[in-house]
VMD Tcl script that draws the C-alpha trace (Angstrom):
set ca {
  {-32.29 77.30 57.59}
  {-35.40 78.53 55.85}
  {-38.44 80.17 57.38}
  {-40.28 79.10 54.22}
  {-39.51 77.86 50.72}
  {-37.63 80.98 49.63}
  {-36.13 82.56 52.74}
  {-32.79 81.30 53.96}
  {-31.81 81.86 57.56}
  {-28.46 80.96 59.05}
  {-28.70 79.42 62.49}
  {-26.20 78.22 65.05}
  {-25.46 74.54 64.74}
  {-25.10 71.97 67.47}
  {-23.19 68.74 67.78}
  {-24.47 65.22 67.21}
  {-24.02 63.54 70.59}
  {-24.03 59.92 69.38}
  {-26.04 58.39 66.49}
  {-28.71 61.02 66.18}
  {-29.78 62.44 69.52}
  {-32.67 64.84 69.07}
  {-32.56 68.42 70.22}
  {-34.86 69.85 72.80}
  {-34.44 72.70 75.23}
  {-30.66 72.85 75.48}
  {-28.06 71.60 77.92}
  {-26.75 74.10 80.41}
  {-23.57 73.00 82.16}
  {-22.50 74.21 85.59}
  {-19.99 77.02 85.78}
  {-16.54 76.03 86.94}
  {-16.04 76.77 90.59}
  {-13.09 78.85 91.77}
  {-10.18 76.74 92.98}
  {-9.41 77.20 96.67}
  {-5.86 78.36 97.52}
  {-3.51 75.57 98.71}
  {-3.59 74.76 102.41}
  {-0.96 73.29 104.72}
  {-1.87 69.67 105.45}
  {0.13 66.68 106.59}
  {0.58 63.60 104.42}
  {-1.56 61.64 106.88}
  {-4.37 64.16 106.71}
  {-4.05 64.30 102.93}
  {-4.28 60.52 102.60}
  {-7.34 60.43 104.85}
  {-8.94 63.20 102.84}
  {-8.32 61.33 99.59}
  {-9.81 58.16 101.06}
  {-12.92 60.03 102.20}
  {-13.19 61.76 98.83}
  {-13.03 58.37 97.12}
  {-15.85 57.05 99.29}
  {-17.94 60.15 98.61}
  {-17.34 59.81 94.87}
  {-18.39 56.15 94.91}
  {-21.50 56.97 96.93}
  {-22.40 59.83 94.55}
  {-22.00 57.57 91.51}
  {-24.12 54.87 93.13}
  {-26.85 57.38 93.96}
  {-26.77 58.70 90.39}
  {-27.18 55.21 88.95}
  {-29.98 54.48 91.40}
  {-31.74 57.70 90.39}
  {-31.51 56.73 86.71}
  {-33.05 53.34 87.43}
  {-35.92 55.02 89.25}
  {-36.93 57.08 86.21}
  {-37.85 56.32 82.60}
  {-37.56 58.83 79.75}
  {-41.06 59.27 78.33}
  {-42.35 61.30 75.39}
  {-45.18 63.60 76.43}
  {-46.98 65.24 73.53}
  {-47.55 68.76 74.85}
  {-48.77 71.98 73.22}
  {-46.17 74.67 72.45}
  {-46.72 78.43 72.36}
  {-47.63 78.28 68.66}
  {-50.27 75.63 69.21}
  {-48.32 72.67 67.82}
  {-48.49 69.24 69.47}
  {-44.83 68.46 70.18}
  {-43.05 65.55 71.89}
  {-40.90 66.46 74.87}
  {-38.97 63.61 76.50}
  {-39.16 63.92 80.27}
  {-37.88 61.52 82.98}
  {-40.88 60.11 84.86}
  {-41.00 57.66 87.78}
  {-40.27 54.10 86.63}
  {-43.54 52.28 87.26}
  {-45.26 49.24 85.75}
  {-48.14 51.27 84.33}
  {-46.06 53.54 82.08}
  {-48.87 54.12 79.55}
  {-51.35 55.24 82.20}
  {-48.70 57.36 83.87}
  {-47.85 59.10 80.58}
  {-51.47 60.23 80.19}
  {-51.65 61.33 83.83}
  {-48.69 63.60 83.09}
  {-50.70 65.25 80.31}
  {-53.24 66.63 82.80}
  {-53.23 70.38 83.39}
  {-52.19 71.33 86.94}
  {-51.15 67.73 87.47}
  {-47.73 66.20 88.26}
  {-46.22 67.57 85.03}
  {-46.64 71.18 86.19}
  {-43.08 71.57 87.54}
  {-41.56 69.68 84.59}
  {-42.99 71.66 81.68}
  {-40.40 73.18 79.31}
  {-40.69 76.93 78.75}
  {-43.52 77.82 76.42}
  {-45.29 74.46 76.72}
  {-48.56 73.53 78.40}
  {-50.34 70.32 79.33}
  {-53.19 68.97 77.20}
  {-55.92 67.31 79.28}
  {-58.36 69.29 81.48}
  {-57.64 69.77 85.18}
  {-58.67 66.89 87.48}
  {-59.15 64.42 84.61}
  {-58.77 60.85 85.83}
  {-57.64 58.15 83.43}
  {-57.51 54.37 83.18}
  {-55.71 52.41 80.43}
  {-56.04 48.77 79.42}
  {-53.88 47.32 76.63}
  {-54.94 44.05 75.02}
  {-52.80 41.45 73.27}
  {-53.58 42.95 69.85}
  {-51.97 46.26 70.79}
  {-55.22 48.19 71.35}
  {-55.03 50.67 74.23}
  {-58.52 51.35 75.61}
  {-58.50 54.66 77.49}
  {-61.30 55.56 79.88}
  {-61.50 59.20 81.00}
  {-63.51 60.65 83.86}
  {-66.27 63.23 83.09}
  {-63.75 66.07 83.65}
  {-62.32 65.11 80.24}
  {-65.05 67.24 78.62}
  {-63.86 70.48 80.27}
  {-61.52 71.69 77.50}
  {-61.52 74.61 75.09}
  {-63.04 73.78 71.67}
  {-59.88 74.84 69.80}
  {-57.90 72.16 71.66}
  {-60.13 69.26 70.64}
  {-58.09 67.87 67.74}
  {-54.83 68.54 69.59}
  {-56.07 66.46 72.52}
  {-56.84 63.53 70.23}
  {-53.41 63.77 68.61}
  {-51.61 64.07 71.94}
  {-53.35 61.03 73.42}
  {-52.73 58.91 70.31}
  {-49.07 59.80 69.79}
  {-48.20 59.64 73.49}
  {-49.60 56.10 73.79}
  {-48.25 54.76 70.49}
  {-44.68 55.51 71.53}
  {-44.85 52.28 73.54}
  {-43.99 49.08 71.69}
  {-47.13 47.25 72.84}
  {-49.55 49.92 71.54}
  {-50.63 50.19 67.91}
  {-54.11 51.68 68.18}
  {-56.13 53.70 70.69}
  {-59.80 53.60 71.63}
  {-61.40 56.30 73.79}
  {-64.10 55.98 76.42}
  {-65.55 58.50 78.85}
  {-67.06 57.45 82.16}
  {-67.01 53.83 81.02}
  {-68.77 54.38 77.68}
  {-67.14 54.31 74.26}
  {-67.57 57.63 72.45}
  {-67.75 58.13 68.68}
  {-67.15 61.88 68.77}
  {-65.39 64.35 71.04}
  {-67.66 65.83 73.74}
  {-67.22 69.56 73.05}
  {-66.94 70.23 69.30}
  {-68.10 66.85 68.07}
  {-64.94 65.86 66.16}
  {-65.58 62.29 64.91}
  {-63.43 59.60 66.55}
  {-62.60 56.50 64.53}
  {-62.98 53.23 66.42}
  {-59.22 52.74 66.46}
  {-56.97 55.81 66.46}
  {-53.36 55.47 65.24}
  {-50.49 57.59 63.98}
  {-51.99 57.23 60.53}
  {-54.54 59.85 61.64}
  {-51.66 62.34 61.64}
  {-50.51 65.21 63.83}
  {-50.37 69.00 63.32}
  {-52.28 68.53 60.07}
  {-51.27 70.69 57.11}
  {-53.72 70.44 54.22}
  {-52.67 73.70 52.54}
  {-51.76 72.14 49.20}
  {-54.45 69.45 49.19}
  {-57.25 70.49 46.82}
  {-59.14 67.22 47.25}
  {-58.23 65.43 50.49}
  {-60.10 62.29 49.43}
  {-57.49 61.66 46.71}
  {-54.50 62.12 49.03}
  {-52.65 60.19 51.72}
  {-50.68 61.41 54.75}
  {-46.93 61.61 55.30}
  {-45.37 63.03 58.45}
  {-42.23 65.16 58.26}
  {-40.27 66.99 60.96}
  {-39.49 70.71 60.96}
  {-37.87 72.93 63.58}
  {-39.87 74.89 66.11}
  {-38.75 77.30 68.83}
  {-35.97 79.81 68.36}
  {-32.19 79.99 68.25}
  {-30.73 78.31 71.31}
  {-34.03 76.52 71.99}
  {-34.93 74.52 68.89}
  {-37.00 71.35 68.93}
  {-38.48 68.99 66.34}
  {-42.14 69.34 65.35}
  {-43.95 66.55 63.46}
  {-46.29 67.82 60.73}
  {-48.60 65.59 58.69}
  {-48.95 66.75 55.08}
  {-51.05 65.33 52.25}
  {-49.57 63.90 49.05}
  {-51.26 62.43 46.01}
  {-52.66 58.97 46.57}
  {-51.22 57.94 43.21}
  {-47.64 58.38 44.43}
  {-46.17 54.99 45.28}
  {-42.81 56.30 46.49}
  {-43.46 57.82 49.93}
  {-39.73 58.18 50.61}
  {-39.14 60.51 47.67}
  {-42.30 62.39 48.64}
  {-40.96 62.92 52.17}
  {-37.65 64.29 50.83}
  {-39.59 66.61 48.51}
  {-41.71 67.95 51.40}
  {-38.58 68.56 53.50}
  {-36.94 70.44 50.61}
  {-40.05 72.55 50.00}
  {-40.16 73.36 53.70}
  {-43.02 74.51 55.94}
  {-45.59 77.11 54.95}
  {-44.82 80.83 55.15}
  {-47.09 81.46 58.12}
  {-46.32 78.24 60.01}
  {-43.66 79.69 62.30}
  {-41.57 76.58 61.61}
  {-38.10 76.33 60.05}
  {-36.06 73.96 57.91}
  {-32.37 73.64 57.07}
  {-33.02 72.01 53.69}
  {-32.23 74.13 50.65}
  {-35.02 74.26 48.05}
  {-32.80 72.64 45.40}
  {-31.98 69.53 47.48}
  {-33.08 66.48 45.52}
  {-32.37 62.80 44.99}
  {-30.34 61.91 41.91}
  {-31.76 58.39 41.80}
  {-34.61 56.42 43.31}
  {-34.24 55.38 46.98}
  {-33.11 51.83 47.70}
  {-34.66 49.92 50.59}
  {-33.28 46.67 52.00}
  {-33.55 45.06 55.43}
  {-35.01 48.18 57.04}
  {-32.32 50.50 55.63}
  {-33.06 53.16 53.03}
  {-30.16 54.46 50.94}
  {-30.55 57.99 49.58}
  {-28.34 59.47 46.86}
  {-28.50 63.29 47.00}
  {-27.09 66.08 44.91}
  {-24.53 68.40 46.50}
  {-27.20 70.77 47.81}
  {-27.47 68.51 50.86}
  {-24.17 69.96 52.11}
  {-24.15 72.64 54.76}
  {-20.56 73.43 53.77}
  {-19.48 72.67 50.20}
  {-15.79 73.06 51.02}
  {-15.81 70.65 53.94}
  {-18.62 68.46 52.55}
  {-20.39 68.49 55.90}
  {-24.07 68.06 56.65}
  {-26.03 69.97 59.26}
  {-26.90 67.96 62.35}
  {-30.44 69.29 62.45}
  {-30.97 68.58 58.75}
  {-29.87 64.98 59.26}
  {-32.05 64.66 62.36}
  {-35.13 65.91 60.50}
  {-34.42 63.55 57.61}
  {-34.02 60.47 59.83}
  {-37.05 61.31 61.97}
  {-39.23 61.85 58.91}
  {-38.17 58.72 57.05}
  {-38.38 56.38 60.04}
  {-42.05 57.36 60.39}
  {-42.49 55.24 57.27}
  {-43.32 51.62 57.99}
  {-40.33 49.29 57.68}
  {-37.66 52.03 57.68}
  {-35.25 51.74 60.62}
  {-32.10 53.49 59.40}
  {-30.92 55.93 56.73}
  {-27.74 55.87 54.65}
  {-26.83 59.10 52.86}
  {-24.74 59.28 49.68}
  {-23.81 62.32 47.62}
  {-23.54 61.70 43.88}
  {-23.09 58.01 44.62}
  {-20.27 58.44 47.17}
  {-20.36 57.91 50.93}
  {-18.24 60.96 51.70}
  {-20.57 62.85 54.00}
  {-19.16 64.32 57.23}
  {-20.84 65.62 60.36}
  {-20.18 69.07 61.78}
  {-17.06 67.79 63.56}
  {-15.64 66.84 60.20}
  {-15.93 63.14 61.04}
  {-17.16 60.79 58.29}
  {-20.68 59.45 58.67}
  {-19.68 55.90 57.84}
  {-22.68 54.00 59.24}
  {-26.42 54.23 58.52}
  {-28.11 56.59 60.99}
  {-30.82 55.10 63.17}
  {-33.75 56.83 64.85}
  {-33.15 57.60 68.52}
  {-35.45 56.09 71.11}
  {-36.78 59.46 72.27}
  {-37.29 62.89 70.69}
  {-36.45 66.34 72.05}
  {-34.55 65.09 75.07}
  {-32.94 68.41 75.93}
  {-29.54 66.74 75.66}
  {-28.17 69.40 73.29}
}
mol new
graphics top color blue
foreach p $ca { graphics top sphere $p radius 0.5 }
foreach p [lrange $ca 0 end-1] q [lrange $ca 1 end] { graphics top cylinder $p $q radius 0.2 }
display resetview
């Protein structure tokens, strides 16, 4: 892992739970309970106890399934301790108005208060009321109450990004339009940040324009780095600027991942600076095939790839339109293994939700 382009840091690795499940705040299992000493019971009593235990187990399973059906895992774009807008997938009540509910859970001192991961805070001002209408063209029109204007100036752009990325996680939403007290607004109410008529993910998130001398001649690409600390890592989307003349966004994304985040960003990467593609990417039917040099390996002897490196790669590339899965080759061979030593024989798809806390 690298704190920047030149500093390598070794971090503890985690396991890939299925395709690519994305890391959040960690999974803490219950400690094993002490086993009670054996007791004298009759066969009749024992049989009755087993029958009752079976009923209790069935009832517990049924309740667990019912609880799952009553919630829906939703990405809430919250602000972490370093000021980044970060998705955290949280189970919310399963209602018909999921888009409106998601925004309601972004309100400070609202229903999200007891669900916030450590170091994270809500985005919208206290007591903000919200209404959402989504039309057939995928435009989500959001109407906020006057309390929406009660935020700190430094949070203005983060609020826009959070609203946009939280709503566009839903399949029926492509763009977002903002109103306040029933009136469409063209700029944010505190610092006057201009608001385009239709906001989308193309506007970016956690903008990094460090290397962009002339922004007008660049275009955005979003890549994922690691935030947090050992034992509590999560994925942070960062929108960087690349030359508008570059036609190959996929190669550009790989290059940005290899270069890593800025020195002062507080973010990390597991890509080595000499990771590169040995040939141009191949895209067909939503799958991109990447042929890397051996620097992609986390272990040269075992030819394994870091779970978090693979996660960051898949998340970053599937932000590109039309990319649904990623196949990784090394010097033309499909011999990559995960950290269990098992071959990665199928293209890796993007998980439905990010930073689920499942590992």
